[in-house]
N, C-alpha and C positions, 0 to 999 in steps of 0.2 A: 538407249538411255542408260547411263551408269546408275547402278543401284547403290545409292549413298548409304543405305542401311547395311549393305554388305561391307562397305568401306569402314563403317563404324565398328562392325564386329571384328574385322580383320585388324584394324589399327589398335583396337583395345587389347588384343592378345599380344599383342606384342611388339568393334565396338559392339544394342539390345537386339536381341533378335537376330560380335561378333561381337592399379587397375583391374577386371571382372569378367560374364558368361562366356568364358575364358578369361578375361574380363570383357564384358560385352561392350562397354563404351570406352572412349579414350581417357587416358590419364590426364590430370590437370597439374601434375607435379612440376611441369616446366613453367608454370605461370608464377612470376615473382611477386612477392608481396611488397610492392613499391608504392609508397603513398602518393607519389607524383602521378601515377598512372590512374586515370579515372576508370572505375569499374562500370560495366554496362549491365543493366538489369536483364534478367532472363524473360520468362513468359508469365502470363497471369495464371492464377490458380485454375480457372476453368480450362485454359489452354493446356496447362500441365496435366490436368485430370484426364484429358483425351488420351494421353500417352500412358498414364498410370492405369487407367481402366482397361485399355486394350491389352496391356501386358499382364496385369493382374488376372484378368479373365482368361487369357490364353494359358497361363500356367495353371490356374485353378481348374480349367477344363481338362487338362491332361493329368494333373497330380492330386487334385482336390485340395481343400484348405489345409490338409496335413503338411503340405510343403513348407508353409511359412515359418514354422518353428524348427525346421531341420537345420542343424549346425553345419555350416559350409567352410568354416575356418577354424584353425586350432584355438583362436582366442575366444571362441564361443559365438561368433557372429552368426546370426540366423539368416536363412534365405530371404526373409522379409527385409531385413536391414540391408542385405547385399543387393537385392533388386532395387530398393529405393536409391541406394548409392549409384547404381548403374543408370537408372533413369535420370538422375541429376546430371551425371556425366554426359549422357546422350543429349540432354537439353542444352548443356553448356557447349558441347561440340556443335550442335545445330545452330545456336545463336552466333557463335564465333565464326562459323563458316558463312553465315549470312552477312556478318559485318565485313568479312573479306570480299564477299560478292558485291557489297556496296562500294568498297574501295576499288574494285575492278570494273565498276559501272555496268554490272551485269543486269540487264532488264529482260523481262519476259515479253513475248509477243502477245498481241491481242488474242490470238488463237489459243495460246497456252493459258492465258488468264480465263478465257471462256471455258476451256476444258476443266480447269481447276474449280471454277464456280459450279459447274455441273457435277463434278466429283463431290464437292462439299455438300451440295444439295442432296445427292444420292445417299451419302453417308449419314447426313443429319436426319433424313427421312427414315432411315433404317433403324434409328435409335428408338428403343422402347421408352415408356414412361419411367421405368426404373433407371434406365441409362441416363435420361435427361435429369432426373432428380439427383442422381449420384455424381454426375459429371458437372452439371451446371453450365455447360457451354452453349453458346449461340451458334447459328450457322456461320456467322462472321468469324467466330473463333476457329471453327473447323477450317474455313478457307485460309485463315492466317497460318495455321500449322501445315496445311497442304502446300501453301505457297512457299513457306520456309523450307520444307522438305524438298520440294522440286527445285528451288534455286540452289540448294546444296548439291543435288545431283548434277545440275547444269554446270555449276562451278568446277566440280571435280573433273568433269568431261573437258571443260574449256582449258583448264590449267594443265592438263596432262595429254592434250591432243597430239603433241609432238613426241611423246614418249614411245620408244620402240617397244612394242608389246609382242614381237615375234619370238616365240619359243620353239626351238627345234625339237624334232622327235627324239633325238638323242638326249637332250637336256631334260625332257619330260618323261622319258621312257619308264614304264612300269612293267615289271616281270612278276610272274607267279612262281613261287618255289615251295617245296616241302623242306622243312628244316629240323635238324636235330641240334639241340643245345645241351651241353654238359659242362660241368665245372671242374672236370678232371682230365688231364691230358691223356693218361693211359686209357681211361674209359672211352675217350674220343677215338683213339686209335683202334680199340677193340670194336667199337660201333662201325668204324669205317670198313674194317675187314668184313663185317657182317653184311653191310649194304652193298658192297662191291662183289660179293660172292655171286656166282652164276645163279640166276633165278630168284634172287633176293627180292623181297617185297619191302621197298624202302619205307612206305607209309606205315606198315605194320611194325617194323623195327623201330621207327621213330616214335610211334605211340607207346612202345614198350620201354624205351630207354631215355627219351628226351625229358629234360627237366622243365620244359615248357609244354603245357598241354595243347597249345595251339600249334599244330603241325604245318598247315598250309598258310602261307602269307603272301601278300602283295608287297613288293619292295620297289620304291621309286629311286631314280638316279639321285645320288648325293644325300640320301637319307641315312646311309650307314657309312662308317669309316672306310677309308680306301683299302685297308687290309681285308675287309669283307667284300666290298663292292667290286674290286678289280677281278678277282677270280670268279665271283658269282655271276657278274654281268657278262663274262666271256663264255658262259655255258650255253650250249644249244639244248633244245628240248630233249629231255631224257638223260642228259649228262649229269654226273655227280662231281661236286667239287672235292678237292683234297681237304684235309682238316684245316680249318681256318681259325686262328686264334685272334681274339679281340678283347683286350682289357681283362685278361685272366679267365675268359670263357671261350670254349671251343665249339665250333660249328661244323656241321656237315650238311651240304645243301644240294638238293636235286632240283633241276629246272623243269617246271611243268609247262610254262608258257614264257617264251623269251621276248614276247611283245604283246602285252595286253592292250589292244587298240582302244577299247572304250575307256579303260582306266587312264591310259596315256593322254587321251583327249581331255578328260576331266582334269587331269593334273596340269595340262597346258593352260587351261582356263584359270586354274587356281594360281599358277605361277605368274600369269599375266596380270591378274588382279593384285597380287603381292607387289609386283613391279610398279603398277600404277599407284598403289597405296603409298609406297616408299617415296615416289616422286611428289605426290601431293602433300605427304606429311612433312617433307622438308620445307615447303612453302608455308604450310599451316602452322607448324610449331613456332616459326619465327614471328608470324603475325600474332598468334595467340599470346606470346610472351609480352607483347606490347598492348594487347587489348583484352585484359581479363574480363570474364563474365561472372557475375554473382547470381547464383540460383537461390532466390529467396522465396518466401511465401508461407502463409500460415499452415498450409496443408502438411508441410514437412514436420511440424511440431507434434502432431498427433495422428499421423498417417498410419492406418492399420489395413493391411491387405485382407484381413478377415471380414472387414466391413464391405458394404456394396454388393451383397448377395443378389440384390434385385437387378443389378447391372450384368448384362451378358455379352455386350459387343466385344468382338475380338479381331475385326477385320479392317481396322484403320489403314494399315500398311498394305494389306492384300488388295484392297480396292484400288489403292494408288497404282500398284503394279499392273493390275488389269487395265486400268483406264489410260495410264500414261506410257506404258511399255508395249502396248499391243501394236 
């Protein structure tokens, strides 16, 4: 099962829980303000509060309430404002994707609906009195949001099922290096003479002369310019590169591991997800431009993440992953 929440995070960078949290949710800037296009309403306040509460409580649990007034943008935007914007974007993306699912005549099986009803019951029964008072949602509201989330997952899978997600080892390859970085060509040549001397300790010299305190690094294919990548990826374990110049900075690199298997596998999965995201986003953006969604509701007028201290639920999405992806 495709993880729609991961798609949201990824699409938003570049969507809660992947514009914002890098940008966590997708941007709506592509939606035109055309009066002839009828806007679709988003979700009810209680349905919205299910997402607000689980995300608010998740961040509060990690960072405490001090996080809300931390400035995250140069214009003075606080994390509270930022997170509210991202939740709105998430809900907009979710509704739009479900409208697209309607157009594609995507329906859930009786078994899926039963699983979702059981999941909704499990989550609802886990809510404390404080949660119920703060969120104000019914079990039907929980089911509605789980159904929407699941249909979004299903739609992404369906519309990208023919996308080639094969990523070669070479394309995803990650190596581990020790690196010296300096901003002076003469200093780079001097350091090169030092590290290539017989018995030289590359790491010790790097710690002494490099202008970057992080000496050991993982480098993925195509993450650095070709002037750096070509000589460095040609190194075998233990070999040292010649001095490499990149945009006025000079590097000397020693290969520690010319194929990090675990990191390469992880990067393969990341690249496959990016490819899937791109394929889905092409379809989604065109549809979203013609089907704008308006996120309204009184809660946005006076929403404060400092409130709701009696609410503790954090596992709305985690329970879904456990129930539907097992």
